[in-house]
C-alpha positions in Angstrom: 0.0 0.0 0.0 1.4 3.3 -1.1 2.2 5.8 1.6 0.2 9.0 1.5 2.4 11.9 0.4 2.8 14.3 3.3 2.2 18.0 2.6 2.1 20.9 5.1 -0.4 23.5 3.8 -1.6 24.8 7.2 1.4 25.0 9.4 3.1 28.4 9.5 6.9 27.9 9.6 7.2 31.4 10.9 5.0 30.6 13.9 2.8 33.6 13.2 5.6 36.1 12.8 5.7 38.4 9.8 7.8 37.4 6.8 11.5 38.0 7.2 11.3 40.7 4.4 9.0 42.9 6.5 11.1 45.2 8.7 10.1 45.3 12.4 8.2 48.3 13.6 10.0 50.8 15.7 8.7 51.7 19.2 7.3 55.0 18.1 5.6 53.5 15.1 4.2 50.6 17.1 2.7 52.6 19.9 2.2 56.1 18.4 1.8 55.5 14.7 4.2 58.2 14.0 4.0 57.5 10.2 0.6 59.2 10.2 2.5 62.5 10.6 4.3 61.9 7.3 1.5 63.5 5.3 2.2 65.7 2.2 3.1 69.3 2.6 4.4 71.9 0.1 8.1 71.4 -0.7 8.9 74.9 0.5 8.2 73.7 4.0 11.9 72.7 4.1 13.0 76.4 3.6 14.2 78.6 6.4 11.4 81.1 6.0 8.7 78.4 6.5 10.4 76.9 9.5 10.5 80.1 11.6 7.4 79.1 13.5 8.9 75.7 14.3 12.2 77.2 15.4 10.3 79.5 17.7 8.6 76.4 19.2 11.9 74.8 19.7 13.0 77.9 21.5 10.0 77.7 23.8 11.1 74.2 24.7 14.6 75.4 25.4 13.3 78.2 27.6 11.1 75.8 29.5 13.9 73.3 30.1 16.5 75.9 31.2 13.8 77.7 33.3 13.1 74.5 35.2 16.8 74.2 36.0 17.0 77.9 37.1 14.1 77.5 39.4 16.2 75.1 41.5 18.5 77.9 42.5 16.1 81.0 42.5 14.2 82.4 45.4 11.5 84.9 44.2 11.1 86.6 47.6 12.2 90.3 47.1 14.6 90.2 50.0 16.4 87.1 48.6 15.9 87.2 44.8 19.0 89.3 43.9 21.2 87.3 46.3 20.0 84.0 44.9 20.9 85.2 41.3 24.3 86.3 42.5 24.8 82.9 44.2 23.8 81.1 41.0 26.3 82.9 38.8 29.1 83.0 41.2 28.9 79.7 43.1 26.9 77.1 41.2 29.0 75.3 38.6 27.7 76.3 35.2 25.2 78.6 36.7 26.4 81.7 34.9 26.2 79.9 31.5 22.7 78.5 32.4 21.4 82.0 33.2 23.0 83.5 30.2 21.7 80.8 27.9 18.1 81.3 29.2 18.5 85.1 28.8 19.9 85.0 25.2 17.4 82.2 24.2 14.6 84.6 25.2 16.0 87.2 22.9 16.3 84.7 20.1 12.7 83.5 20.6 11.4 87.1 20.4 13.4 87.6 17.2 12.1 84.5 15.4 8.6 85.2 16.6 8.7 88.7 15.0 10.3 87.3 11.8 7.7 84.6 11.6 5.0 87.2 12.0 6.6 89.4 9.3 6.8 86.4 6.9 3.1 85.5 7.4 2.1 89.1 6.9 4.2 89.6 3.8 3.0 86.3 2.2 -0.7 87.0 3.1 -0.9 83.7 4.9 -3.5 85.3 7.3 -6.2 85.1 4.7 -9.0 82.6 4.7 -9.0 79.8 5.5 -6.0 80.5 7.9 -7.5 83.6 9.6 -8.0 81.8 12.9 -4.4 80.6 12.7 -3.3 84.2 12.5 -5.3 85.1 15.6 -3.7 82.3 17.5 -0.4 83.7 16.4 -1.2 87.2 17.5 -2.3 85.9 20.9 0.9 84.0 21.1 2.9 87.1 20.4 1.1 89.1 23.0 1.4 86.4 25.7 5.0 85.7 25.0 6.2 89.3 24.7 4.0 91.2 27.1 3.6 88.3 29.5 6.4 85.9 29.7 9.2 88.1 28.5 8.1 91.0 30.7 7.7 89.0 33.9 11.1 87.5 33.3 12.7 91.0 33.3 11.3 91.6 36.8 12.4 88.4 38.6 16.1 89.1 39.0 15.1 92.1 41.2 17.8 94.5 40.2 17.2 98.2 39.6 15.9 97.5 36.1 13.4 95.1 37.6 12.3 97.7 40.1 11.5 100.1 37.3 9.6 97.4 35.4 7.6 96.6 38.5 6.7 100.3 39.0 5.4 100.3 35.4 3.5 97.1 36.1 1.8 98.4 39.2 0.8 101.6 37.4 -0.6 99.6 34.5 -2.7 97.6 36.9 -4.5 100.8 37.9 -6.0 101.0 34.4 -7.6 97.6 34.8 -10.1 98.5 37.5 -11.1 95.7 39.9 -9.0 93.1 38.1 -6.0 95.3 38.5 -6.8 95.8 42.2 -6.9 92.0 42.7 -3.7 91.4 40.8 -1.9 94.2 42.5 -2.9 93.3 46.0 0.0 92.6 48.3 -1.9 91.7 51.5 -0.5 88.2 51.5 2.3 88.0 49.0 4.5 90.5 47.1 4.1 91.4 43.5 7.4 89.8 42.8 6.3 86.4 43.9 3.0 86.8 42.1 4.8 87.6 38.8 7.1 84.6 39.4 4.1 82.4 39.8 2.6 83.7 36.6 6.0 83.3 34.8 6.4 79.6 35.7 2.8 78.4 35.8 0.0 80.5 34.3 1.8 82.0 31.3 3.4 78.7 30.2 -0.1 77.1 30.5 -1.6 79.8 28.3 1.3 79.4 25.8 0.8 75.6 25.6 -2.9 76.0 24.9 -2.2 78.6 22.2 0.6 76.6 20.6 -1.6 73.5 20.6 -4.4 75.4 18.8 -2.0 77.0 16.4 -0.4 73.7 15.5 -3.7 72.0 15.1 -4.8 74.6 12.6 -1.5 74.4 10.7 -2.0 70.6 10.6 -5.6 70.6 9.2 -5.1 73.6 6.9 -1.5 72.7 5.9 1.2 75.2 5.0 0.1 78.1 2.7 1.3 78.1 -0.9 4.0 80.5 -1.9 2.7 84.0 -2.5 4.2 84.3 -6.0 3.3 83.0 -9.4 0.3 80.8 -10.2 -0.2 79.8 -6.6 -0.6 83.3 -5.2 -4.4 83.2 -5.1 -4.7 79.5 -4.1 -5.9 78.6 -0.6 -3.9 75.3 -0.8 -1.9 73.5 -3.4 -3.5 70.6 -5.3 -2.5 67.1 -4.1 -0.1 66.4 -7.0 1.9 69.5 -6.1 2.4 68.5 -2.5 5.9 67.1 -3.1 7.2 67.5 0.5 6.3 65.7 3.7 5.7 66.8 7.2 8.6 64.7 8.5 10.9 66.5 6.1 9.5 69.8 7.4 10.1 68.6 10.9 13.7 67.6 10.2 14.4 71.0 8.7 13.0 72.7 11.8 15.2 70.5 14.0 18.3 71.2 11.9 17.8 75.0 11.7 16.8 75.0 15.4 19.9 73.1 16.4 22.1 75.5 14.5 20.3 78.6 15.7 20.3 77.7 19.4 23.8 76.3 19.1 24.9 79.8 18.2 22.8 81.1 21.1 24.8 78.8 23.4 28.1 80.1 22.0 26.8 83.7 22.6 25.8 82.7 26.2 29.3 81.3 26.8 30.9 84.5 25.5 28.6 87.2 27.0 27.0 86.8 30.5 23.4 87.8 31.1 23.3 91.4 32.4 22.6 92.0 36.1 22.3 95.6 37.3 22.8 97.0 40.8 20.4 95.8 43.5 17.2 97.7 44.2 17.8 100.9 46.1 14.1 101.9 46.4 14.7 105.1 44.3 13.2 105.5 40.9 16.0 105.9 38.4 16.2 106.7 34.6 16.7 103.2 33.2 15.9 102.1 29.7 13.9 98.9 29.2 15.0 95.8 27.1 15.0 96.3 23.4 11.5 94.8 22.6 10.0 97.6 24.8 12.1 100.6 23.7 9.2 101.8 21.4 6.9 101.9 24.4 9.6 103.8 26.4 9.7 106.3 23.6 6.0 106.8 23.7 6.1 107.4 27.4 8.9 109.9 26.9 6.9 111.9 24.4 3.6 111.8 26.2 4.8 111.8 29.8 2.0 109.4 30.7 2.2 105.9 31.9 -1.1 104.8 30.4 0.2 105.8 27.0 2.3 102.6 27.1 -0.8 100.5 27.7 -2.5 102.3 24.8 0.5 101.5 22.6 0.3 97.8 23.4 -3.5 97.6 22.8 -3.2 99.6 19.6 -0.5 97.3 18.2 -2.5 94.2 19.0 -5.7 95.7 17.5 -3.9 96.7 14.3 -2.7 93.1 13.9 -6.2 91.8 14.7 -7.9 93.9 12.0 -5.4 92.9 9.2 -7.4 89.9 8.0 -10.6 92.0 8.1 -9.3 94.7 5.9 -7.4 92.5 3.4 -9.9 89.9 2.6 -9.4 89.0 -1.1 -7.8 85.7 -2.1 -4.7 87.4 -3.7 -1.5 86.9 -1.6 1.1 88.2 -4.0 2.7 91.3 -2.3 3.0 93.1 -5.6 -0.8 92.9 -5.9 -1.3 94.0 -2.3 0.7 97.2 -2.3 -1.6 99.1 -0.1 -1.5 96.5 2.6 2.3 96.1 2.4 2.7 99.9 2.5 0.5 100.1 5.6 2.5 97.3 7.3 5.8 99.1 6.3 4.5 102.3 8.0 3.7 100.4 11.2 7.1 98.7 11.1 9.1 101.8 10.4 7.2 103.6 13.2 8.1 100.9 15.7 11.7 100.9 14.6 11.9 104.7 14.6 10.5 104.9 18.1 13.0 102.2 19.2 16.0 104.0 17.7 14.8 107.3 19.2 14.6 105.7 22.6 18.0 104.0 22.2 19.9 107.2 21.2 18.3 109.7 23.6 19.5 110.0 27.2 17.5 108.1 29.8 14.7 110.2 31.2 13.2 110.3 34.7 9.5 109.5 34.8 7.7 110.6 38.0 4.4 108.9 37.7 1.3 109.6 39.7 1.7 108.0 43.2 5.4 107.4 42.6 8.2 109.8 43.6 11.9 109.4 44.6 12.3 107.9 48.0 8.8 106.4 48.2 8.4 102.8 49.4 9.0 100.0 46.9 6.0 98.4 45.2 6.1 95.4 47.5 6.0 97.5 50.7 2.3 98.1 50.6 0.4 99.1 53.7 -0.7 96.1 55.5 1.8 93.7 54.0 2.7 90.9 56.4 6.3 90.3 55.4 9.7 92.0 55.4 10.6 92.8 51.9 13.7 94.9 52.4 16.2 93.7 49.8 19.7 92.8 50.9 
């Protein structure tokens, strides 16, 4: 009797494993499906101009990481803040570099944020359907510059910080009951309140704004170039999307590494400034460069509230841009009126800043503030000793 021929048609020699030719999935792909981010984007997403927003985001991460380290050595109480900064830069190994890196990274982030805003405005990328993306960006600018950057200038508690805190307290007077609540020092000094905002509230607001901004960039994709046949398109046709988001991300990381690497070199070469400790006297001190235009307005008007009006006016001007320039055309040559108006605003800000930079510092005696008066944290009824050492 002939033996039945044995065939194995059901047994899997690989014991259920994928064929050897199939590469194993990486951890990120297996658990996060990172390949889903590799969607098509315009090829110009790899250029420097279209990675400025991403470079700014990298800067926020750098500031967050360096800020967490700085917190371990900083005491925000007014009587100990300046001393703790001196201890950091003079005693802690690498402390001077860490503080300088945080300081110069903040300047670098403000610069890329402004350049990104300029690129979006010049290219008309604020137009529909990306108008909401523009508003998220304007909110990011206001929060980062007039919130996080400003509060950071106060924390070191040198004489420049004292002047900034005087401006802040006077500004609160224009906010009515909200300003009264924020400016109350019954239980804690303004310095500590601003420190809490700098490390908790403002980062939270920034995270929410960045998340909304990135979501809209993801669903609406990058805007086409503002020149040639694509200048009036809301988005490129699928067959013209020859780049990928991962290529865009790699370009951001590359440019970001170069940019903040140069910032690190700058921080190694030039320490972060630290002025004399607070004396309690109002002095003629110019603010950091992003606020020089406001200082010029205050010099010319002699009024503290004019600085508040300047900030509000700038943000309102940025907010109405998409409402005034509503057509689909994004080519700057076909938007001469809008570009000219933007140039006037830019030249005005630059001109005010140059004026403030070259003119001698001026003393500003504000209402309720005169030389020799108690410092802002020494309010009546305060339950703490805030005399700086």
